[in-house]
C-alpha positions as CSV (number, residue, x, y, z in Angstrom):
1,M,100.1,113.3,115.3
2,S,102.6,112.6,118.0
3,A,105.2,109.8,118.2
4,I,106.7,107.6,120.9
5,A,110.1,105.9,121.1
6,G,112.0,103.9,123.7
7,I,115.0,101.7,124.5
8,Y,115.2,99.2,127.3
9,Y,118.6,97.6,127.9
10,L,118.1,94.1,129.3
11,D,121.8,93.4,129.9
12,N,122.3,95.9,132.7
13,R,123.7,98.7,130.6
14,V,122.9,102.2,131.7
15,I,121.1,104.3,129.0
16,Q,122.1,107.8,127.9
17,S,119.9,110.4,126.3
18,T,122.2,110.3,123.3
19,D,121.2,106.7,122.7
20,L,117.7,107.9,121.9
21,E,118.7,110.7,119.6
22,P,118.7,108.7,116.4
23,M,115.1,107.6,117.1
24,M,114.1,111.2,118.0
25,N,115.7,112.5,114.8
26,S,113.8,110.0,112.7
27,L,110.5,111.1,114.3
28,A,111.3,114.8,114.4
29,H,108.6,115.6,111.7
30,R,106.0,114.5,114.2
31,G,107.3,116.8,117.0
32,V,106.1,120.1,115.6
33,N,105.3,121.5,119.0
34,D,107.5,119.8,121.6
35,S,109.8,116.9,122.2
36,G,111.1,115.2,125.3
37,I,113.4,112.5,126.6
38,W,113.4,110.6,129.9
39,C,116.1,108.2,131.0
40,E,116.8,106.1,134.2
41,D,119.2,103.2,134.6
42,G,118.7,100.9,131.6
43,I,115.5,102.4,130.2
44,G,114.7,105.5,128.2
45,F,111.6,107.1,126.6
46,G,111.2,109.7,123.9
47,H,108.3,111.7,122.7
48,Q,107.6,114.0,119.8
49,M,104.5,116.2,120.4
50,L,102.0,117.4,117.9
51,W,99.3,119.5,119.6
52,V,95.8,118.4,118.6
53,T,93.4,118.4,121.5
54,P,93.1,121.3,124.0
55,E,94.5,119.1,126.7
56,S,97.6,118.2,124.7
57,M,98.7,121.9,124.7
58,I,99.4,121.7,128.4
59,E,101.0,118.3,128.3
60,K,104.7,117.5,128.7
61,L,105.8,114.0,127.8
62,P,107.3,111.6,128.8
63,L,105.3,112.0,132.0
64,V,106.4,110.8,135.5
65,S,103.8,110.0,138.1
66,Q,103.5,112.0,141.3
67,N,105.0,109.2,143.3
68,S,107.8,108.7,140.7
69,S,106.9,105.0,140.4
70,F,105.6,105.1,136.9
71,V,106.6,106.8,133.6
72,I,104.6,106.9,130.4
73,T,105.1,108.0,126.8
74,A,101.9,107.8,124.7
75,D,100.3,108.7,121.4
76,A,96.7,108.6,122.5
77,R,93.2,110.0,122.3
78,I,90.8,108.7,125.0
79,D,87.1,109.0,124.1
80,N,85.4,107.9,127.3
81,R,87.0,110.7,129.3
82,D,83.9,111.6,131.4
83,E,83.5,108.0,132.5
84,L,87.2,107.6,133.5
85,I,87.3,111.0,135.2
86,S,84.4,109.9,137.4
87,S,85.9,106.4,138.1
88,L,89.4,107.7,138.9
89,G,88.3,110.9,140.8
90,V,90.6,113.2,138.8
91,T,90.1,116.8,137.6
92,S,88.2,117.4,134.3
93,Q,91.3,119.2,133.0
94,V,93.3,116.0,133.0
95,T,95.2,115.1,129.8
96,D,94.6,111.8,128.0
97,T,98.0,110.5,128.9
98,Q,97.3,111.3,132.6
99,L,94.1,109.4,132.4
100,I,95.9,106.3,131.0
101,L,98.6,106.5,133.7
102,S,96.0,106.9,136.5
103,A,94.0,104.0,135.1
104,Y,97.2,101.9,135.2
105,E,97.9,102.9,138.7
106,K,94.4,101.8,139.8
107,W,93.8,98.7,137.6
108,G,97.3,97.6,136.4
109,E,97.1,95.5,133.3
110,G,93.3,95.6,133.6
111,C,93.3,99.3,132.7
112,L,92.9,98.3,129.0
113,E,89.4,97.1,129.7
114,H,88.4,100.6,130.7
115,L,90.0,102.5,127.8
116,V,88.0,103.6,124.7
117,G,89.9,105.4,122.0
118,D,93.0,105.2,119.8
119,F,96.3,104.7,121.6
120,A,99.7,103.3,121.6
121,F,101.7,103.7,124.8
122,A,104.5,102.4,127.0
123,I,104.6,102.6,130.9
124,W,107.7,101.9,132.9
125,D,106.6,100.3,136.2
126,S,109.5,100.7,138.6
127,I,107.7,98.8,141.3
128,R,107.4,95.6,139.2
129,K,110.5,96.4,137.2
130,Q,108.7,95.9,133.9
131,L,107.8,97.7,130.8
132,F,104.1,97.6,129.9
133,C,103.2,98.5,126.3
134,A,99.7,98.5,124.7
135,R,97.9,99.2,121.4
136,D,94.3,100.1,120.8
137,H,91.5,97.7,119.8
138,F,91.8,98.1,116.0
139,G,95.4,99.3,115.6
140,V,94.7,102.9,114.7
141,K,97.9,103.9,116.4
142,P,100.9,101.9,115.3
143,F,103.5,100.2,117.5
144,F,106.7,98.7,116.1
145,Y,109.3,96.9,118.2
146,H,112.5,94.8,118.2
147,Y,113.3,92.3,121.0
148,S,116.4,90.4,121.8
149,P,117.8,89.1,125.1
150,Q,120.0,92.3,125.2
151,I,117.6,95.1,124.1
152,F,114.0,96.0,123.6
153,V,113.3,98.9,121.2
154,F,109.9,100.4,120.3
155,G,108.6,103.3,118.2
156,T,105.7,104.7,116.3
157,E,107.4,104.3,113.0
158,I,109.5,101.4,111.7
159,T,112.2,103.9,110.7
160,A,112.6,104.9,114.4
161,V,113.3,101.3,115.3
162,L,115.7,100.8,112.4
163,S,117.7,103.9,113.5
164,V,119.0,102.0,116.5
165,P,122.4,100.5,115.5
166,E,121.8,97.2,117.3
167,V,118.6,96.4,115.4
168,P,119.4,94.1,112.4
169,R,118.2,95.2,108.9
170,Q,117.7,91.7,107.4
171,I,114.9,91.7,104.8
172,N,112.0,89.4,105.5
173,K,111.6,87.5,102.2
174,T,108.3,85.8,103.3
175,R,106.7,89.2,103.8
176,I,107.8,90.2,100.3
177,G,106.1,87.1,98.9
178,E,102.9,87.9,100.8
179,Y,103.1,91.5,99.5
180,L,103.3,90.4,95.9
181,I,100.2,88.3,96.0
182,P,99.0,90.2,98.1
183,A,98.1,88.1,101.2
184,L,98.7,90.5,104.1
185,E,96.7,88.5,106.7
186,D,99.1,88.3,109.6
187,K,99.2,91.2,112.1
188,I,102.7,90.7,113.4
189,T,105.5,90.6,110.8
190,T,107.1,93.5,108.9
191,F,109.5,93.6,105.9
192,Y,112.3,93.2,108.4
193,E,113.0,89.8,110.0
194,D,113.7,91.3,113.4
195,I,111.1,94.1,113.7
196,W,107.6,93.3,114.7
197,R,104.2,94.9,115.1
198,L,102.3,94.7,118.3
199,P,98.9,93.4,117.2
200,P,95.7,95.4,117.9
201,A,94.0,94.7,121.2
202,H,97.2,93.3,122.6
203,Y,99.7,94.3,125.3
204,A,103.3,93.4,125.8
205,I,105.3,93.0,129.1
206,C,109.1,93.2,128.9
207,S,111.4,92.7,131.8
208,R,114.8,91.2,132.4
209,Q,113.0,87.9,133.1
210,G,111.5,87.7,129.6
211,F,109.0,89.1,127.1
212,Q,105.4,88.1,126.5
213,I,102.4,89.4,124.5
214,K,98.8,88.9,125.5
215,S,95.4,89.8,124.1
216,Y,93.3,92.0,126.2
217,G,90.0,91.9,124.3
218,S,88.3,90.7,121.2
219,L,85.0,91.0,119.4
220,D,82.3,88.6,120.5
221,P,80.7,87.0,117.4
222,T,78.0,85.3,119.5
223,R,76.6,88.5,121.1
224,K,73.2,89.5,119.7
225,I,71.2,92.7,120.0
226,E,67.5,92.4,119.5
227,L,65.3,95.5,119.4
228,E,61.6,95.9,118.7
229,S,61.6,97.5,115.3
230,D,63.6,98.7,112.3
231,E,63.2,102.2,113.7
232,A,64.7,101.2,117.0
233,Y,67.8,99.8,115.3
234,A,68.1,102.9,113.2
235,A,67.8,105.2,116.3
236,A,70.4,103.2,118.2
237,F,72.8,103.3,115.3
238,R,72.3,107.1,114.9
239,D,73.0,107.6,118.6
240,I,76.2,105.5,118.7
241,F,77.4,106.9,115.4
242,T,76.9,110.5,116.5
243,Q,78.8,109.7,119.7
244,A,81.6,108.2,117.6
245,V,81.8,111.4,115.4
246,K,81.5,113.8,118.4
247,C,84.4,112.4,120.4
248,R,86.6,112.7,117.3
249,L,85.8,116.4,116.9
250,R,87.8,117.3,120.1
251,S,90.5,119.6,118.7
252,A,92.2,122.9,119.4
253,F,92.4,123.4,115.7
254,P,90.1,123.5,112.7
255,V,88.7,120.0,111.8
256,G,88.7,118.6,108.3
257,S,87.0,115.6,106.8
258,T,87.1,113.7,103.5
259,L,84.0,114.1,101.4
260,S,83.9,111.7,98.5
261,G,80.2,111.7,98.0
262,G,79.9,108.1,99.2
263,L,77.7,107.0,102.1
264,D,80.5,106.8,104.7
265,S,82.3,110.1,104.3
266,S,79.0,111.9,103.6
267,S,77.4,110.6,106.8
268,I,80.5,111.6,108.9
269,T,80.4,115.1,107.3
270,C,76.7,115.7,107.8
271,V,76.7,114.5,111.4
272,A,79.9,116.5,112.3
273,R,78.5,119.6,110.7
274,E,75.4,119.5,112.9
275,I,77.4,118.9,116.0
276,L,79.7,121.8,115.3
277,K,76.8,124.0,114.4
278,K,74.9,123.3,117.6
279,S,78.0,124.0,119.7
280,S,78.7,127.3,117.8
281,K,82.1,126.1,116.7
282,P,83.8,126.9,113.3
283,N,82.6,125.2,110.2
284,L,83.8,121.8,109.2
285,H,86.3,121.8,106.3
286,T,85.7,119.2,103.7
287,F,88.3,117.9,101.2
288,S,87.1,116.2,98.0
289,A,88.9,114.5,95.1
290,I,87.5,115.7,91.8
291,F,88.2,114.5,88.2
292,D,88.0,116.8,85.2
293,T,89.8,114.4,82.8
294,V,88.9,110.9,84.1
295,T,85.3,111.9,84.4
296,Q,83.9,108.4,85.1
297,C,85.5,108.7,88.6
298,D,83.9,112.1,89.3
299,E,81.4,112.2,92.2
300,R,80.6,115.9,92.2
301,P,76.8,115.5,92.0
302,Y,76.8,113.7,95.3
303,I,79.5,115.9,96.9
304,N,77.5,119.0,95.8
305,A,74.3,117.6,97.4
306,V,76.1,117.5,100.8
307,V,77.8,120.9,100.4
308,A,74.5,122.5,99.3
309,Q,73.1,121.9,102.8
310,G,75.5,124.6,104.0
311,N,77.9,125.2,107.0
312,L,80.9,123.6,105.2
313,N,84.1,125.1,104.0
314,S,84.7,122.9,101.0
315,H,88.1,122.3,99.2
316,Y,88.9,120.3,96.1
317,V,91.9,118.4,94.8
318,C,92.1,117.5,91.1
319,A,93.0,113.9,91.6
320,D,93.5,113.1,87.9
321,T,96.4,115.5,87.8
322,L,98.2,113.2,90.3
323,S,99.6,109.7,89.7
324,P,100.2,106.6,91.8
325,L,103.9,107.3,92.0
326,T,103.6,111.1,92.7
327,D,106.1,112.0,95.4
328,I,106.8,108.3,95.9
329,E,110.4,108.8,97.3
330,R,109.0,110.9,100.1
331,M,106.1,108.6,100.6
332,L,108.3,105.6,101.0
333,S,110.7,107.4,103.3
334,H,107.7,107.9,105.7
335,Q,106.4,104.3,105.3
336,G,109.8,102.7,106.0
337,E,108.8,99.6,104.0
338,A,107.0,98.6,100.8
339,F,103.3,99.1,101.1
340,F,100.1,98.0,99.4
341,A,97.8,100.9,98.9
342,P,97.5,101.8,95.2
343,N,95.2,104.8,95.7
344,L,97.2,106.3,98.6
345,F,98.4,109.0,96.2
346,M,94.9,110.5,96.3
347,H,94.8,110.6,100.1
348,W,98.3,112.1,99.9
349,G,96.9,114.9,97.8
350,L,94.0,115.4,100.2
351,Y,96.4,115.4,103.2
352,G,98.5,118.1,101.6
353,A,95.4,120.3,101.0
354,A,94.3,119.8,104.6
355,Q,97.7,120.9,105.9
356,Q,97.6,124.0,103.7
357,Q,94.2,125.0,105.3
358,G,95.6,124.6,108.9
359,M,94.0,121.3,109.8
360,R,95.3,119.1,112.6
361,V,92.4,116.6,112.7
362,F,91.3,114.8,109.5
363,L,88.1,112.7,109.8
364,D,88.0,109.7,107.4
365,G,85.2,107.3,106.4
366,M,87.7,104.5,105.9
367,D,86.2,101.0,105.9
368,G,82.7,101.9,106.8
369,D,81.8,99.0,104.5
370,T,83.4,96.5,106.8
371,T,82.2,98.0,110.1
372,V,78.5,98.4,109.1
373,S,78.7,95.5,106.7
374,H,77.1,95.3,103.3
375,G,75.3,92.2,104.6
376,I,75.9,90.4,101.3
377,A,76.9,87.2,103.2
378,Y,73.3,87.0,104.3
379,L,72.5,85.7,100.8
380,T,74.8,82.7,101.5
381,E,73.0,82.2,104.9
382,L,69.7,82.2,103.1
383,A,70.9,79.6,100.6
384,S,72.4,77.4,103.2
385,T,69.2,77.4,105.2
386,W,67.0,76.7,102.1
387,R,65.2,80.0,102.2
388,W,65.1,80.2,98.5
389,F,62.1,82.6,98.1
390,T,63.7,85.2,100.3
391,L,67.0,84.7,98.6
392,A,65.4,85.2,95.1
393,E,63.6,88.3,96.2
394,E,66.8,89.9,97.7
395,I,68.9,89.0,94.7
396,K,66.3,90.5,92.3
397,L,66.1,93.8,94.2
398,L,69.9,93.9,94.8
399,A,70.5,93.5,91.1
400,Q,68.1,96.3,90.3
401,R,69.5,98.8,92.8
402,F,73.2,98.1,92.0
403,S,72.9,97.3,88.2
404,S,74.2,93.8,88.7
405,S,73.5,90.4,87.1
406,P,71.0,88.3,89.2
407,R,72.7,85.1,87.9
408,K,76.1,86.3,88.9
409,L,74.9,87.3,92.3
410,L,73.2,83.9,92.8
411,W,76.4,82.1,91.8
412,I,78.8,84.2,93.8
413,Y,76.8,84.5,97.0
414,G,74.2,81.8,96.9
415,I,75.8,78.7,95.3
416,R,79.6,78.9,95.2
417,P,80.1,79.3,99.0
418,L,78.2,76.0,99.5
419,V,80.5,74.1,97.2
420,P,83.3,72.3,99.1
421,Q,86.7,73.9,98.8
422,T,88.3,70.7,97.5
423,I,86.0,70.6,94.5
424,L,86.6,74.3,93.8
425,R,90.3,73.8,93.8
426,L,90.0,70.8,91.6
427,W,87.9,72.8,89.2
428,Q,90.5,75.6,89.1
429,I,93.2,73.1,88.2
430,L,91.2,71.2,85.6
431,Y,89.3,74.0,83.8
432,R,91.3,77.1,84.5
433,G,94.8,75.6,84.5
434,K,95.5,77.3,87.9
435,K,97.8,75.1,90.0
436,F,99.1,77.8,92.3
437,S,97.1,80.5,94.0
438,W,100.0,82.9,93.5
439,N,99.5,82.6,89.7
440,D,97.2,85.6,90.3
441,N,100.5,87.5,90.1
442,P,102.2,85.7,87.2
443,T,105.4,87.7,87.6
444,I,106.5,86.0,90.8
445,N,109.8,84.1,90.4
446,P,108.9,80.4,90.8
447,K,112.2,79.7,92.5
448,F,111.5,82.4,95.0
449,A,108.0,81.1,95.6
450,R,109.4,77.6,96.4
451,E,112.2,79.0,98.6
452,I,109.7,80.7,101.0
453,A,107.0,77.9,100.6
454,L,104.6,80.6,99.3
455,E,101.9,78.2,98.2
456,E,101.8,76.3,101.5
457,R,101.7,79.6,103.4
458,L,98.8,80.8,101.4
459,Q,96.9,77.6,101.9
460,A,97.4,77.9,105.6
461,F,95.6,81.3,105.5
462,K,92.6,79.9,103.7
463,S,89.5,78.8,105.5
464,N,86.1,77.5,104.6
465,P,83.4,80.0,103.7
466,A,81.5,81.5,106.7
467,K,78.3,79.7,107.5
468,T,76.4,82.8,108.7
469,A,76.3,86.5,107.9
470,R,77.5,87.3,111.4
471,E,80.5,85.0,111.1
472,S,81.4,86.6,107.7
473,H,81.1,90.1,109.3
474,Y,83.3,89.0,112.2
475,R,86.0,87.6,109.9
476,G,86.1,90.8,107.9
477,L,86.5,92.9,111.1
478,S,89.3,90.5,112.3
479,H,91.2,90.3,109.1
480,G,94.8,91.5,109.1
481,M,94.2,94.0,106.3
482,M,92.3,96.2,108.7
483,P,95.2,97.2,110.9
484,Y,97.5,97.1,107.9
485,I,95.5,99.8,106.1
486,L,95.6,102.0,109.2
487,E,99.3,101.5,109.6
488,V,99.8,102.7,106.0
489,A,97.6,105.8,106.5
490,D,99.2,106.8,109.7
491,P,102.7,107.9,108.5
492,A,101.2,109.3,105.3
493,A,99.0,111.7,107.4
494,A,101.8,112.4,109.8
495,A,103.9,113.7,106.9
496,F,101.5,116.6,106.8
497,H,101.1,117.0,110.6
498,L,97.7,115.5,110.6
499,E,95.9,113.1,112.9
500,P,93.5,110.9,111.0
501,R,90.4,109.9,113.0
502,Y,88.0,107.1,112.0
503,P,84.5,107.1,113.4
504,F,83.8,103.7,111.8
505,F,86.6,102.2,114.0
506,D,84.9,103.2,117.2
507,K,84.7,100.2,119.4
508,R,81.2,100.8,120.5
509,L,79.9,101.2,116.9
510,V,81.7,98.1,115.7
511,E,80.3,96.0,118.5
512,F,76.8,97.3,117.8
513,C,77.0,96.6,114.1
514,L,78.3,93.1,114.6
515,A,75.6,92.2,117.1
516,I,72.5,93.3,115.1
517,P,70.6,90.9,112.9
518,P,71.7,90.4,109.3
519,E,68.3,91.7,108.1
520,Q,69.4,95.1,109.4
521,K,72.4,95.0,107.1
522,I,70.7,94.0,103.9
523,S,67.0,94.4,103.2
524,Q,64.8,95.0,100.2
525,G,67.9,95.0,98.0
526,W,69.6,97.8,100.0
527,T,73.0,97.1,101.6
528,R,73.8,98.7,105.0
529,M,70.1,99.3,105.5
530,V,70.4,100.2,109.2
531,M,72.8,103.1,108.3
532,R,70.6,104.4,105.5
533,R,67.6,104.5,107.8
534,A,69.6,106.1,110.5
535,M,70.7,108.9,108.2
536,E,67.1,109.9,107.3
537,N,66.8,113.7,107.4
538,I,70.5,114.0,107.9
539,L,71.9,112.9,104.5
540,P,70.6,114.3,101.2
541,P,68.3,111.5,99.8
542,K,70.5,111.5,96.6
543,V,73.3,110.2,98.8
544,Q,71.3,108.2,101.3
545,W,69.8,106.0,98.7
546,R,72.5,105.8,96.1
547,G,73.1,102.3,94.8
548,G,76.9,102.2,94.4
549,K,80.0,104.4,94.1
550,A,82.6,105.3,91.5
551,N,85.3,102.8,90.6
552,L,88.6,104.7,91.0
553,S,90.6,102.2,89.0
554,A,90.2,104.3,85.9
555,N,92.1,107.1,87.5
556,F,94.8,104.7,88.8
557,I,95.3,103.3,85.3
558,H,95.3,106.8,83.8
559,G,98.0,108.1,86.2
560,L,100.2,105.0,86.1
561,S,100.2,104.7,82.3
562,K,100.5,108.4,81.6
563,G,102.1,110.3,84.4
564,D,104.3,107.5,85.8
565,R,105.5,106.1,82.4
566,P,109.0,107.5,82.5
567,L,109.7,106.2,86.0
568,L,108.2,102.8,85.2
569,D,110.3,102.5,82.0
570,E,113.4,103.1,84.2
571,I,112.4,100.6,86.9
572,I,110.8,97.8,84.8
573,L,112.7,98.0,81.5
574,K,116.1,99.6,81.9
575,D,117.3,98.4,85.3
576,P,115.1,95.7,87.0
577,T,118.0,93.7,88.4
578,I,117.1,94.5,92.0
579,L,113.8,92.7,91.4
580,A,115.3,89.6,89.9
581,P,115.5,87.5,93.1
582,Y,111.7,87.9,93.6
583,L,110.2,88.3,90.1
584,D,110.6,86.7,86.7
585,I,111.9,89.6,84.7
586,N,110.8,88.3,81.3
587,R,107.2,87.8,82.6
588,L,107.4,91.3,84.2
589,H,108.3,92.8,80.9
590,Q,105.4,91.0,79.2
591,V,102.9,92.2,81.8
592,Y,104.2,95.7,81.6
593,H,103.8,95.9,77.8
594,Q,100.4,94.3,78.2
595,F,99.4,97.0,80.7
596,I,100.5,99.8,78.4
597,D,98.6,98.3,75.5
598,R,95.4,97.3,77.2
599,G,95.2,99.3,80.5
600,S,94.1,96.4,82.6
601,N,93.7,97.2,86.3
602,S,95.0,93.9,87.5
603,D,98.2,94.3,85.3
604,G,98.5,97.8,86.7
605,I,98.4,96.6,90.3
606,T,101.1,94.0,89.4
607,I,103.3,96.7,87.9
608,W,102.7,99.2,90.7
609,K,103.7,96.6,93.3
610,A,106.9,95.8,91.4
611,A,107.8,99.5,91.2
612,I,107.1,100.1,94.9
613,L,109.2,97.0,95.8
614,A,112.1,98.1,93.6
615,L,112.1,101.7,95.0
616,W,111.9,100.5,98.6
617,L,114.7,97.9,98.1
618,Q,116.9,100.7,96.7
619,Q,116.0,103.0,99.6
620,S,116.7,100.3,102.2
621,K,120.2,99.5,101.1
């Protein structure tokens, strides 16, 4: 995937191309096919090019408009090309970046209302003497920046922004505290005090008169779609989902996809396979994690059911030969900050396999759960509206299909959400001895927690339970973890010259799923019912109607306690001093020994986070 970079001197200095070289060097791994720099007066853009789409192979960036009034650098894939080509009256051979620039020339800041796809870009507008920057609706493409009255710096990776000497490197202690919980709700901060993230669905305008950020669009939780039948909802889902997959198959290179055997990746794989088959294009390549040692994680019966339908080139990675800290130094160097993604090491292995097979595009079923929605919050809605018979029937069937306890489901989703938060907090203090919510990570240094007012910050993030299933769905889609996960995956994929694409983050699909009735999301004890119905005669029934999925925590525990033990001993036991300002070292040692003895997943996560933090702090010195 490509990369963008830029510097805008706000104090009347003239920029030189050499000023951009540190940024370009830090992003060089993304510029496999080309690179370019443009400078004028006090502003300069850089671009590192990875060819992916056919149009990108004829593209030269940064791009100057025909009248020389506008300049753009972009990392973008535009999905509504036909619509824009018609509206803008441009040739069908136009590149995605040219489409963005033409849209800006016609609609100005309003261009964002017309763009569908994944993008992060910056446009220098010499007429208005301002820099216009924007990021896509869900934050698939990252955009980091630093702003001061003297300089504005932006880049695809945080390491690019850090490479500019004028950018301070002061550690953001509050972000460390949120990471250790974790409570990564906000969409703006980073692990550095003076580097920020442009939030999804926002744009920034920077000029010598000032700097401002504005939202250009958000999901509408009040919109409702009402169709005549279950079949109509399923057909509509199938059409939109197929469109979401199809526009992400545009590539000049072979296309790969994850195939875990779950509902999400299997649906993407099966739909993509049919699209490629009908257009006489090369087979889809699939990449699956398999487990010969930690067999409880193995999903081969479901993977094989999809592969058996044919027209796939399947590849496998033995994920239980990897460990959570496999290649961690390289992984951290690409992330540029500590990160919370304990199972990223498995995707890292899949990315490596995809690169070896010549992929540039990597389809991923990430967070289909949130987009389509399990619909579990509908149980709370049923309870709050006193529809007890329907609630009891759904809970009974849900427990049967997913091997759960009906009583537990009733408490978690039917009763507890109706109990006032003040009573729940009092109950926690009186009966569970939990005074602080950050006690979920008992290794946090209490002095550090007080210093950054961690408890107060966490309470500010809390809200009352959602009153309806649609409200719960909306909150999930709007949560800060959504763009955060994408921001972690992006540099990991870029390390292997891959562009990850996420059909479940298609704006049209997300809007549809949010607007349909909750009964389409959970029905007859089946979660994500509309999707299951839509995949009739597309997915193997074995996958279409499976009740759950493998819990990968066993592989995480296996790898961390076995493969990573020497490194953990070094970090946690021998020299943990770098962690002392943030963690209680005695408690850390206790949790570590407890993890080695018992293999608890929660203890493993605590230890993994401590190790990641220590390694990043050492790297960032």
